[in-house]
C-alpha positions as CSV (number, residue, x, y, z in Angstrom):
1,M,180.1,110.9,52.4
2,A,176.7,112.1,53.4
3,S,176.2,115.8,53.6
4,H,175.2,115.4,57.3
5,A,177.5,113.3,59.4
6,L,175.9,111.0,61.8
7,L,178.0,112.4,64.6
8,S,178.4,116.1,63.6
9,P,180.0,118.7,65.9
10,S,176.8,120.8,65.8
11,S,174.7,117.9,67.3
12,S,177.4,116.8,69.8
13,H,175.5,118.4,72.7
14,R,173.0,115.6,72.1
15,W,175.1,112.5,71.3
16,L,177.7,113.1,74.0
17,V,174.8,112.9,76.5
18,C,172.3,110.5,74.9
19,T,174.5,108.1,72.9
20,P,171.7,106.0,71.3
21,A,170.0,109.1,69.8
22,P,171.9,109.5,66.5
23,R,171.1,106.0,65.3
24,L,167.4,106.4,66.3
25,E,167.3,109.8,64.5
26,A,168.7,108.2,61.4
27,T,165.6,106.0,61.1
28,L,163.3,109.0,61.0
29,P,162.6,111.4,58.2
30,E,164.2,114.8,58.3
31,P,161.6,117.3,59.5
32,K,160.2,119.6,56.8
33,R,160.2,123.3,57.4
34,N,156.8,125.0,57.2
35,P,156.9,127.0,54.0
36,S,155.2,129.9,55.8
37,A,157.8,129.8,58.6
38,F,160.8,132.2,58.5
39,D,163.9,130.6,57.2
40,F,166.3,131.2,60.1
41,S,168.8,128.7,58.8
42,G,168.9,130.4,55.5
43,E,169.4,133.8,57.1
44,G,172.3,132.4,59.2
45,T,173.9,131.1,56.0
46,L,173.5,134.4,54.3
47,C,175.1,136.3,57.3
48,H,178.1,133.8,57.2
49,S,178.5,134.3,53.4
50,M,178.7,138.1,53.8
51,S,181.1,137.8,56.7
52,E,183.3,135.4,54.8
53,A,183.4,137.7,51.8
54,K,184.2,140.8,53.9
55,L,186.9,139.1,55.9
56,R,188.6,137.5,52.9
57,F,188.6,140.9,51.0
58,Q,190.0,142.8,54.0
59,L,192.7,140.2,54.5
60,D,193.6,140.3,50.7
61,Q,192.4,136.7,50.2
62,I,190.1,137.7,47.3
63,S,190.1,140.5,44.8
64,A,187.8,143.5,44.7
65,D,185.9,142.0,41.7
66,E,185.4,138.7,43.6
67,F,184.2,140.6,46.6
68,N,181.7,142.6,44.7
69,I,180.3,139.6,42.9
70,E,179.9,137.8,46.3
71,M,178.1,140.8,47.9
72,D,175.9,141.3,44.9
73,L,174.7,137.7,45.2
74,C,174.1,138.2,48.9
75,K,172.1,141.4,48.4
76,A,170.0,139.6,45.8
77,N,168.9,137.1,48.4
78,S,165.3,137.6,49.6
79,L,166.6,137.2,53.2
80,Y,169.0,140.1,52.9
81,S,168.6,143.2,55.1
82,D,170.7,146.2,56.1
83,E,170.4,145.0,59.7
84,L,171.8,141.5,58.8
85,E,174.7,143.1,57.0
86,A,175.4,145.3,60.0
87,A,175.6,142.1,62.1
88,A,178.1,140.7,59.6
89,D,180.1,143.9,59.8
90,N,180.2,143.8,63.6
91,Y,181.5,140.3,63.5
92,V,184.2,141.2,61.0
93,V,185.3,144.2,63.2
94,Y,185.7,141.9,66.2
95,V,187.7,139.3,64.2
96,R,190.0,142.0,62.9
97,S,190.6,143.3,66.4
98,Q,191.8,139.8,67.4
99,I,194.5,139.4,64.7
100,G,198.0,140.1,65.8
101,S,200.9,141.2,63.5
102,E,202.4,137.7,63.5
103,D,199.1,135.7,63.3
104,Q,197.9,133.6,60.4
105,V,194.2,133.6,59.7
106,F,192.2,130.9,58.1
107,I,188.6,131.6,57.0
108,E,186.0,128.8,56.8
109,Q,188.7,126.3,57.6
110,K,187.7,122.6,57.0
111,L,188.5,120.4,60.0
112,D,189.0,116.6,60.2
113,L,187.8,115.2,63.5
114,T,188.2,111.5,62.7
115,E,191.0,111.2,65.3
116,Y,188.3,111.3,67.9
117,V,184.9,110.8,66.2
118,I,184.2,108.4,63.3
119,E,183.5,110.1,60.0
120,A,183.2,113.5,61.6
121,F,184.2,116.7,59.9
122,G,183.6,120.4,60.5
123,S,184.2,123.9,59.3
124,A,185.4,126.6,61.6
125,D,184.3,130.2,60.7
126,C,187.7,131.6,61.6
127,V,191.0,130.2,63.0
128,I,193.7,132.6,64.2
129,I,197.1,131.0,64.9
130,S,200.0,132.6,66.7
131,P,203.3,130.9,67.4
132,T,202.0,129.4,70.7
133,S,198.2,129.5,70.6
134,I,195.1,128.9,68.5
135,R,191.9,130.9,68.5
136,V,188.7,129.4,67.0
137,L,185.9,132.0,66.3
138,D,182.3,131.1,65.6
139,L,179.6,133.4,64.3
140,K,176.1,132.9,65.5
141,A,173.6,135.0,63.5
142,G,170.6,134.4,65.7
143,R,168.9,137.0,67.7
144,G,166.7,134.8,69.9
145,V,168.5,132.5,72.2
146,P,172.1,133.5,73.3
147,V,174.7,130.8,72.8
148,F,177.8,130.8,75.0
149,A,181.3,129.3,74.6
150,E,181.6,127.8,78.1
151,S,181.5,124.0,77.9
152,N,180.2,124.3,74.3
153,S,181.0,120.9,72.8
154,Q,180.7,122.1,69.2
155,L,183.4,124.7,69.6
156,K,185.6,122.4,71.7
157,L,185.5,119.8,68.9
158,Y,186.3,122.6,66.4
159,A,189.3,123.5,68.6
160,L,190.4,119.8,68.6
161,G,190.1,119.8,64.8
162,A,192.1,123.0,64.5
163,Y,194.9,121.6,66.7
164,E,195.0,118.4,64.7
165,K,195.1,120.4,61.5
166,F,198.0,122.7,62.5
167,K,200.0,120.9,65.2
168,D,202.7,119.8,62.8
169,Q,203.0,123.2,61.1
170,F,203.0,125.0,64.5
171,P,204.7,122.6,67.0
172,N,204.9,125.2,69.8
173,I,201.2,125.6,70.3
174,K,200.3,125.3,74.1
175,N,196.9,127.0,74.5
176,I,193.7,127.2,72.7
177,T,190.6,129.5,72.9
178,W,187.2,129.2,71.4
179,T,184.9,132.2,71.0
180,I,181.3,132.7,70.0
181,V,180.3,136.0,68.6
182,Q,176.6,136.7,68.4
183,P,176.4,140.3,67.2
184,R,172.7,140.7,67.1
185,L,172.6,140.1,70.8
186,N,175.8,142.1,71.5
187,S,177.2,138.8,73.0
188,I,180.8,137.7,72.9
189,S,181.9,134.8,75.1
190,S,185.2,132.8,75.2
191,E,186.7,129.8,77.0
192,S,190.3,128.7,77.0
193,T,192.3,125.7,78.0
194,T,195.7,124.0,77.4
195,I,196.2,121.7,74.5
196,D,197.0,118.8,76.9
197,K,193.6,119.2,78.7
198,L,191.7,119.5,75.4
199,V,193.3,116.4,73.9
200,D,192.6,114.5,77.1
201,W,189.0,115.5,76.9
202,G,188.9,114.3,73.3
203,K,190.6,110.9,73.9
204,N,189.1,110.0,77.2
205,F,185.6,111.4,76.9
206,V,184.6,112.3,73.4
207,A,186.1,109.2,71.7
208,K,184.5,106.8,74.1
209,K,181.1,108.5,73.8
210,A,181.4,108.6,70.0
211,K,182.1,104.9,69.8
212,L,178.9,104.2,71.7
213,A,176.9,106.7,69.6
214,W,178.3,105.3,66.3
215,V,176.9,101.8,67.1
216,G,173.8,103.2,68.8
217,T,174.4,101.8,72.3
218,G,174.4,103.3,75.8
219,Q,171.6,104.9,77.8
220,F,168.8,107.2,76.5
221,V,169.0,110.4,78.6
222,A,166.4,113.1,78.5
223,G,167.0,116.8,79.1
224,E,167.1,120.2,77.4
225,H,169.1,118.7,74.5
226,C,165.9,116.8,73.4
227,G,164.5,119.9,71.9
228,W,166.7,119.5,68.8
229,C,166.3,115.8,68.5
230,R,164.4,114.3,65.5
231,A,162.8,111.8,67.8
232,K,161.7,114.3,70.4
233,S,158.0,113.8,69.9
234,I,158.0,110.0,70.1
235,C,160.9,109.2,72.4
236,R,159.7,107.1,75.3
237,E,162.6,108.2,77.6
238,R,161.6,111.8,77.1
239,A,157.9,111.0,77.7
240,E,158.7,109.3,81.0
241,Y,161.0,112.1,82.0
242,N,158.4,114.7,81.4
243,T,155.5,112.8,83.0
244,S,157.5,112.2,86.1
245,L,155.6,115.1,87.6
246,A,152.8,112.7,88.1
247,K,154.8,111.2,91.0
248,L,153.6,114.3,92.9
249,E,150.1,112.7,92.8
250,F,148.6,116.0,91.7
251,R,148.3,117.2,95.3
252,D,147.1,120.8,95.8
253,P,150.0,123.3,95.5
254,P,149.7,124.4,99.2
255,L,150.4,120.8,100.3
256,L,153.6,120.5,98.2
257,S,157.0,121.0,99.9
258,D,159.3,123.8,98.7
259,D,161.5,121.2,97.0
260,E,158.5,119.8,95.2
261,L,157.3,123.2,94.1
262,A,160.8,123.9,92.8
263,E,160.7,120.6,90.9
264,V,157.4,121.6,89.3
265,L,158.8,125.0,88.2
266,D,161.9,123.4,86.8
267,K,160.1,120.8,84.7
268,A,157.0,122.8,83.7
269,Q,158.7,124.5,80.8
270,G,160.1,121.2,79.5
271,L,156.7,119.6,79.9
272,R,155.0,122.4,77.9
273,S,157.6,122.1,75.2
274,W,157.3,118.3,75.0
275,A,153.5,118.5,74.8
276,G,153.8,121.0,72.0
277,D,156.3,118.7,70.1
278,V,153.9,115.8,70.4
279,E,151.0,117.8,69.1
280,E,153.0,119.1,66.2
281,F,154.2,115.6,65.3
282,V,150.8,114.0,65.4
283,L,149.2,116.9,63.4
284,N,151.9,116.8,60.7
285,R,151.6,113.0,60.4
286,A,147.8,113.3,60.1
287,V,148.1,115.9,57.4
288,E,150.7,113.9,55.4
289,T,149.4,110.3,55.9
290,G,145.9,110.6,57.2
291,E,146.9,108.6,60.3
292,V,145.3,110.0,63.4
293,P,145.2,108.8,67.0
294,T,142.2,106.8,68.2
295,G,139.3,109.1,69.2
296,Y,140.5,112.0,67.1
297,K,139.8,113.3,63.6
298,L,141.4,115.9,61.3
299,A,139.5,119.1,61.0
300,K,140.1,122.7,60.0
301,S,140.0,125.7,62.2
302,V,137.1,128.1,61.9
303,T,138.0,131.4,60.1
304,H,136.1,134.7,59.8
305,R,135.0,136.3,56.6
306,K,137.4,138.8,55.2
307,V,137.2,141.7,52.8
308,I,140.1,141.2,50.3
309,D,140.1,144.7,48.9
310,V,138.9,147.2,51.5
311,M,139.3,150.3,49.3
312,L,137.2,148.9,46.5
313,A,134.7,147.5,49.0
314,S,134.4,151.0,50.5
315,E,133.7,152.6,47.1
316,V,131.0,150.0,46.5
317,L,129.3,150.6,49.8
318,M,129.4,154.4,49.4
319,S,127.9,154.0,45.9
320,K,125.0,152.3,47.7
321,G,124.5,155.3,50.0
322,I,126.4,154.2,53.1
323,P,128.4,157.2,54.5
324,K,132.2,156.7,54.7
325,N,132.4,157.4,58.4
326,E,130.0,154.5,59.0
327,I,132.1,152.2,56.9
328,W,135.4,153.0,58.5
329,E,136.5,152.9,62.1
330,A,140.0,154.4,61.7
331,P,142.3,153.1,60.7
332,K,140.5,149.9,59.6
333,M,137.2,149.1,57.9
334,R,134.5,147.9,60.2
335,S,134.0,144.2,60.5
336,I,131.6,142.5,58.2
337,A,129.3,141.8,61.1
338,N,129.1,145.5,62.0
339,L,128.7,146.5,58.3
340,E,125.7,144.1,58.1
341,K,123.9,146.3,60.7
342,L,123.9,149.2,58.2
343,A,121.7,147.5,55.6
344,G,119.0,144.8,55.3
345,K,119.8,141.2,56.0
346,G,122.2,139.8,53.5
347,Q,122.5,143.1,51.6
348,I,126.1,143.8,52.4
349,V,127.2,140.3,51.3
350,S,125.2,140.7,48.1
351,W,126.7,144.1,47.3
352,L,130.3,143.1,47.9
353,G,130.0,139.6,46.4
354,D,133.5,138.1,45.6
355,L,135.2,140.9,47.6
356,I,134.2,138.8,50.7
357,Q,136.1,135.6,51.2
358,R,136.5,133.1,54.0
359,P,140.2,132.0,54.2
360,E,140.7,128.3,54.4
361,G,141.2,127.1,57.9
362,Q,144.4,125.5,59.2
363,P,144.4,121.8,59.9
364,K,143.9,120.7,63.5
365,L,143.1,117.6,65.5
366,V,139.9,117.5,67.4
367,R,138.1,114.9,69.5
368,D,135.9,112.7,67.3
369,S,132.7,113.0,69.5
370,A,130.9,110.2,67.5
371,N,133.6,107.6,68.1
372,T,134.1,108.8,71.7
373,A,130.5,108.4,72.5
374,K,130.4,104.9,70.9
375,D,133.5,103.9,72.9
376,D,131.7,105.0,76.1
377,F,128.9,102.5,75.6
378,Q,131.0,99.5,74.6
């Protein structure tokens, strides 16, 4: 089975709403992470690894030697920080506080969701089972956007999977709760329901949507969920959704009704996000394949000259008779343009030589004025 299920619990907030999306996404390449961008996914995985090791050790599921080996590996990771480990500790403290004397605890529990979703599996961070209830706990290591348990389809699917996993072993289970713990935002949220209601949701809503999504049928539906879709930059439904502001005919704001102004405010953020996604997609495609939209060309941003070793450069300039207080404007060295005012034309550049470099500009798309002008006269 593929490492990423077509209908995974983590993407259910998309495919339960926009059922054709998974099959469309499957035709597109997986987006590449910018090497210079921070690896938030890797950081989250590391936080989960530390949390798992700590919980298993405290619950006597692994030995001290096994625990120390796991933690040494985590601390050797370049993404490790004391702050991240503190987040893991806070999560562990909360989980421990939820365990009763008669409870059984399962860490990183594999779950089979195929009763409701074709070829779907998941892994719950922690499942706590008492004689009559189940609790599913999920660690979110992010510190940007808060995530809440209420109506969270990923956690509800984990809850369904946990029930299917343990219903025969614990036949008296009546209620189930799912909780999201986001320690770096001091956020803990929970939602509960009965097993009957959860199973009804699974059979009469999830299963029907999953069948449509599996074959790629149903209606495309745009919304906030689009931000995580692989097709977000080229999806026609999303484009039409975001450009619907044009229906206001670009009238002056004072002429818009209160309802229309509210509509603009509601959609403006999504419109900006969509435009940014389109720009990013087109730029990445141009860099990777050379394919650019008509009337545009690939260029590089303008960069400024930079002194690569300011201490050595300062010594060179002082050896040429320039006072230190004229070289520095605490706490930084003066710009090259200002330094050039202290000597004859071109002298500073000549003295510093290879200590001055111009960083390579970042790729960008710009209007191709030559082609634009030619098109205007056709």
